[in-house]
Structure formats: C-alpha cells, structure tokens
C-alpha positions in Angstrom: -70.6 107.1 70.9 -74.3 106.7 71.1 -76.2 104.1 73.2 -79.5 103.4 71.5 -82.2 102.0 73.8 -85.0 99.7 72.5 -88.4 101.2 72.3 -90.3 100.7 75.4 -87.3 101.1 77.7 -88.3 102.4 81.1 -86.9 105.3 83.1 -85.1 102.9 85.4 -83.5 101.0 82.5 -82.4 104.3 81.0 -81.0 105.5 84.3 -79.1 102.3 84.8 -77.3 102.9 81.4 -76.6 106.5 82.4 -75.1 105.2 85.7 -72.9 102.8 83.8 -71.8 105.6 81.4 -70.8 107.7 84.4 -68.9 104.9 86.0 -66.7 104.8 82.9 -66.0 108.5 83.3 -67.9 109.7 80.3 -70.4 112.6 80.3 -74.0 111.6 79.4 -76.4 113.4 77.3 -79.8 111.6 77.2 -82.1 112.5 74.3 -85.7 111.4 74.6 -87.3 110.9 71.3 -90.9 110.0 70.3 -90.0 106.3 69.6 -86.9 105.6 71.7 -84.3 107.2 73.9 -80.6 107.5 72.9 -77.7 108.4 75.3 -74.8 110.3 73.8 -71.6 109.6 75.6 -68.8 112.2 75.4 -65.2 111.6 76.6 -62.4 109.2 76.4 -63.9 106.0 75.1 -60.8 103.9 75.5 -61.7 102.9 79.0 -65.3 101.9 78.2 -66.3 98.3 78.4 -68.7 98.3 75.5 -69.7 94.7 76.3 -71.0 95.9 79.7 -73.2 98.6 78.1 -74.4 96.3 75.2 -75.6 93.7 77.7 -77.5 96.2 79.9 -81.3 95.7 79.8 -83.0 97.2 76.9 -79.9 98.4 75.1 -80.4 97.9 71.2 -77.0 98.9 69.9 -73.9 101.3 70.4 -73.1 103.5 67.5 -69.9 105.6 67.1 -70.4 109.3 66.4 -68.2 110.2 63.5 -68.8 114.0 63.3 -66.5 116.1 65.3 -69.4 118.0 66.6 -71.1 115.4 68.7 -74.3 116.6 70.2 -75.2 118.9 67.3 -74.9 116.1 64.8 -77.8 114.3 63.2 -75.9 111.1 64.1 -77.2 111.7 67.7 -80.7 112.9 66.9 -82.6 112.3 63.6 -85.6 114.4 64.7 -85.4 118.1 64.1 -85.2 120.1 67.3 -87.9 122.6 67.9 -87.1 125.4 70.6 -89.7 127.3 72.5 -88.9 131.1 72.8 -90.6 133.2 75.4 -93.8 132.4 77.3 -96.2 133.1 74.5 -96.0 129.7 72.8 -93.7 130.8 69.9 -91.1 128.3 68.7 -88.3 128.0 66.3 -87.7 124.8 64.3 -91.2 123.5 63.6 -93.6 124.0 60.7 -94.0 127.7 61.4 -91.2 129.8 60.2 -90.2 132.3 62.9 -89.8 136.0 62.0 -87.7 137.9 64.5 -87.8 141.7 63.6 -86.8 144.9 65.1 -84.2 147.7 64.9 -80.4 147.1 64.9 -80.1 149.1 68.1 -82.4 150.2 70.9 -82.1 154.1 70.3 -85.0 155.4 72.5 -88.1 154.1 74.2 -90.4 155.8 71.6 -88.5 154.3 68.7 -88.5 150.7 70.0 -92.1 150.7 71.0 -93.3 152.1 67.7 -91.2 149.4 65.8 -92.4 146.7 68.2 -96.1 147.3 67.7 -95.6 147.6 63.9 -93.8 144.2 63.5 -96.2 142.6 66.0 -99.2 143.8 63.9 -97.6 142.6 60.7 -97.2 139.0 62.2 -93.6 138.8 63.7 -92.8 136.0 66.1 -90.3 137.9 68.3 -88.6 141.4 68.7 -85.0 141.9 68.1 -83.0 145.0 69.3 -79.3 145.5 70.5 -79.0 146.9 73.9 -75.1 146.6 73.5 -73.7 147.2 70.0 -70.2 145.9 69.0 -68.9 148.4 66.7 -65.8 148.5 64.6 -65.1 152.0 65.7 -64.9 152.9 69.5 -66.4 156.2 68.7 -69.6 154.9 67.2 -72.9 154.4 69.1 -72.3 151.6 71.7 -76.0 151.1 72.7 -78.1 152.1 75.7 -77.0 149.1 77.9 -79.3 148.2 80.7 -81.6 151.0 80.0 -82.0 149.5 76.5 -82.8 146.1 78.2 -85.5 147.7 80.3 -87.0 149.2 77.2 -87.0 145.9 75.5 -88.7 144.3 78.6 -91.4 147.0 78.3 -91.9 146.3 74.6 -92.4 142.6 75.5 -95.1 143.6 78.1 -97.0 145.7 75.6 -96.8 143.3 72.6 -96.2 139.8 74.0 -93.4 139.3 71.7 -90.3 137.4 72.9 -87.1 139.5 72.9 -83.8 138.6 71.3 -80.6 140.7 72.3 -77.0 140.2 72.1 -74.5 139.3 74.9 -70.9 140.4 74.2 -69.0 139.0 77.1 -69.3 136.3 79.8 -69.8 138.8 82.6 -72.8 140.3 80.7 -74.7 137.1 80.5 -76.2 137.2 84.1 -77.7 140.6 83.6 -79.0 140.0 80.1 -80.5 136.7 81.1 -82.8 138.5 83.5 -84.4 140.5 80.6 -84.0 138.4 77.3 -86.0 135.5 76.2 -83.1 134.5 73.7 -79.5 135.2 74.0 -77.7 136.2 70.8 -74.0 135.6 70.1 -72.9 137.9 67.4 -70.7 136.9 64.4 -67.5 138.5 66.0 -68.0 136.3 69.0 -68.7 132.9 67.4 -65.4 131.6 68.7 -65.3 133.5 72.0 -65.3 130.3 73.9 -65.6 131.6 77.5 -68.8 133.4 76.2 -70.1 130.3 74.6 -69.6 128.3 77.9 -71.3 131.1 79.8 -74.5 131.1 77.7 -74.3 127.3 77.8 -74.9 127.6 81.5 -78.1 129.7 80.9 -81.5 128.1 80.5 -82.4 130.5 77.8 -82.2 129.7 74.1 -79.1 130.8 72.3 -79.1 132.2 68.9 -75.6 131.7 67.4 -74.5 133.7 64.4 -71.9 132.2 61.9 -68.6 134.1 61.9 -68.0 135.9 58.6 -64.9 133.7 57.8 -66.0 130.5 59.4 -66.5 127.0 57.8 -69.7 125.2 58.6 -67.6 122.7 60.8 -66.3 125.6 62.8 -69.9 126.9 63.2 -71.2 123.7 64.5 -68.3 123.2 66.9 -69.1 126.5 68.3 -72.6 125.4 68.8 -71.2 122.2 70.4 -69.4 124.4 73.1 -72.8 125.8 74.1 -74.5 122.3 74.2 -71.6 120.7 76.1 -71.9 123.3 78.7 -75.5 122.2 79.3 -77.8 124.2 77.1 -79.2 122.2 74.1 -81.3 125.0 72.9 -79.0 126.4 70.1 -80.5 128.2 67.1 -78.0 128.6 64.2 -78.1 131.8 62.2 -76.4 132.4 58.8 -75.6 136.1 58.4 -73.3 136.2 55.4 -69.5 135.4 54.8 -66.7 137.5 53.5 -65.9 137.0 49.7 -64.2 139.1 47.1 -67.5 140.6 46.0 -68.1 144.2 46.8 -71.6 145.1 45.7 -73.0 143.6 49.0 -71.8 144.0 52.5 -71.4 140.2 52.9 -72.3 137.3 50.6 -75.4 135.5 51.7 -74.8 131.6 51.0 -78.4 130.2 51.2 -77.0 126.8 50.3 -75.9 126.6 53.9 -79.5 126.2 55.0 -80.2 122.7 53.4 -76.7 121.7 54.1 -76.9 122.4 57.8 -80.3 120.5 57.9 -78.4 117.5 56.4 -75.7 117.7 59.2 -77.6 118.9 62.3 -80.8 118.6 64.0 -80.6 122.2 65.2 -83.0 125.0 63.7 -81.4 127.3 61.1 -82.2 131.0 60.7 -81.1 133.4 58.1 -80.3 137.1 58.6 -80.6 138.8 55.2 -80.0 142.3 56.7 -76.3 141.7 57.6 -76.1 139.1 54.7 -76.7 141.8 52.0 -76.2 145.2 53.8 -78.8 146.8 51.5 -82.5 147.4 52.5 -83.7 146.6 48.8 -82.2 143.1 48.9 -83.7 142.1 52.2 -87.2 141.2 51.0 -86.1 138.9 48.1 -83.5 137.2 50.2 -86.1 136.6 52.8 -88.3 134.9 50.2 -85.4 132.9 49.0 -84.4 131.9 52.4 -87.9 130.4 53.3 -87.9 128.6 49.9 -84.5 127.1 50.7 -85.9 125.8 54.1 -85.0 128.3 56.7 -86.7 127.9 60.1 -86.6 131.6 60.8 -85.5 135.0 59.7 -83.7 137.7 61.7 -84.7 141.1 60.1 -83.8 144.7 60.8 -86.9 147.0 60.9 -86.6 150.8 61.8 -89.4 153.3 61.8 -87.2 155.9 60.2 -84.1 154.1 58.6 -82.6 157.2 57.1 -81.9 158.4 60.6 -81.0 155.1 62.2 -77.8 155.5 64.4 -76.5 152.1 63.3 -76.7 150.1 60.0 -79.1 152.5 58.3 -78.5 151.2 54.8 -79.8 147.6 55.6 -82.9 148.4 57.8 -86.3 148.2 56.2 -89.3 150.3 57.3 -92.5 149.0 58.7 -94.5 149.4 55.5 -92.0 147.3 53.5 -91.9 144.8 56.3 -95.7 144.4 56.3 -95.8 144.0 52.5 -93.0 141.5 52.6 -94.9 139.4 55.3 -97.8 138.9 52.8 -95.4 137.5 50.1 -93.6 135.3 52.7 -96.9 133.6 53.6 -97.4 132.6 50.0 -93.8 131.2 49.7 -94.1 129.3 53.0 -97.3 127.8 51.9 -95.6 126.6 48.8 -93.0 124.7 50.6 -95.4 123.3 53.3 -94.6 125.8 55.9 -96.4 128.6 57.7 -95.6 132.2 58.7 
C-alpha cells in the first residue's frame, strides 16, 4: 500500500509515519516528489492498523498497490524517474535521449579508445563495452576481464563518457562497481535473483535487459528485486524477444516502449543491435525507437566490424553511427525530445 502525505508535510511528520510503518513490521520506501511525498509500504499488511496511519498528522490517504511489482509501478510514482549516470551530468529518463554506444567487447586498448573517441565526437552520452562476455560456446572469446575494465576506465578519463559494462555473477559486482558508472545485467541473467540482489546493494545505476522469452510482468518483477534490495536507479532495456521469425536474430517489439511507460516510472532504453542482429537494421530501428518514446539507445559500434571478435554482424562502424546521429536529432526534435 501507499501512504500519501498532504502537500507541505514536514520532514518530522514524514518520519513519524515512517516510524509507524516500521512498527507494523513493514518495509518503507519514501518517494519525495515535487508536490508531495508518498511512502510505499511493502510486507504483510494484515497486521497494519490503517486507522493509526490515516490519523497521523498530514496523511492524506492510503492507497492499495494493485500491481505485483510494487516499487516499479506508476501507482507508486506518477512522475517519470530520471537517473544520473557518471559524474559528467548525463542522465537517462529526461527530455534528452541518452545514446550509449561502443563495441560489444573490449578487445584491445587501441580498439576501445578509437571507438570511444569516435562515438564521443558524434554525440554519444556514454560508452558501452563488455569486459566479460557471456557466450553460448565455452570456446568463444570470453572478454579481457579486469584488464578490460581498466581500459574502459582509461577511455572515460580521455573522453569524459560514463561507462556501462556487464556483471555476470554476484561475486563480480564488487570489482566491477569500482570501475563502472552503470552496471548492466544481461538478458541471460534477468532472472538471476542473487545477482539482482547484489546489484541492488550497489549505489550505481543498473541497466536491466529483458530476457528473450520474458513477459513484461516478469521483466518488471526482476526490476523489483533490484529496487527492493535498496537500489531505485533501474534502467529497463528492451533487446528483442524470441519468436518464430528467422530473418532477424530476435524480434524487436517497440510497442513495449509506450506500454512500459504506461506501467512504470522507470526509464526505458532500446538495444536495436541485439534486437535485430543485422547492422543495416540498426539505424532505422534507432529512429523508430526514439519516435516510440525510448529514453535511450544501446548501440554496438566497432571501428572494424568485419574483424570484431564478437557479434560482428550487428555492429555498425563510426561513420554510420555519426550519420545516424544526425538523423536521430531530427526525429527527437519531432517528438519534443533532444539527442
């Protein structure tokens, strides 16, 4: 349930309600809006004396949360969440559409720095790159691991771009947290609950990818694990789902963008690289995603896609990326957004 405070409630009055909520054995999640504060109460509500809460000073009303995902729901927060990433002032979820670009995998220092400077010059918001790579085959390239993290950190120093990289297990989170600005949870790990709880204890934003066979409700409940563990800064990312179609790697359902905006206050990104699996489809799907209301794009860019060690078919080159950015700015302007 949600305890809605009246406009003008003081910090002491809000804290009094929080103390009452805790006395009833519930977990409190205060959300401070521009107009008023609401306190989401999670737990067994059968032991709660609602009269005691309703009669507390400056309580306006108590509202049940109907959605199974409590903290991610727009029932709790009507305002869209805007999440800062890195220390350079970039955000995801505001008027500006964030563009996170870079190679699928960190392959070498020269490769990453060349791509980082190229996407920075074209107007990217942040740099993506996998230091660890979850691969279907155990014989495929698995990433450069901590050396890759150090190269990413060097790229951030040179370009000022925030870095986004993937954590694959709970025991990796502490190390990656030292280097990354945003922790990514890949599609294969969307329901890896110990990992979700581990990143939920981090103070860094989390980019959560939708599993290829997951429903929207399962996706939002995975986000709920992270929020419930203490980290409210979750960025949702649609990266395509499995269907019977074979001409693309996955099917990219862009209808999920407005639907997620209807159901959750969390920002929504789109990954057209994995969502299509083909470089020639990436630019048009980026344009379509922005038109559909996406808050950000996650794009694979490689300086020499033909020789990329992972996902060569879906990575675009810096020239294509730069040209696409010009088109994206025009689409964004048409829907009252910015790039």
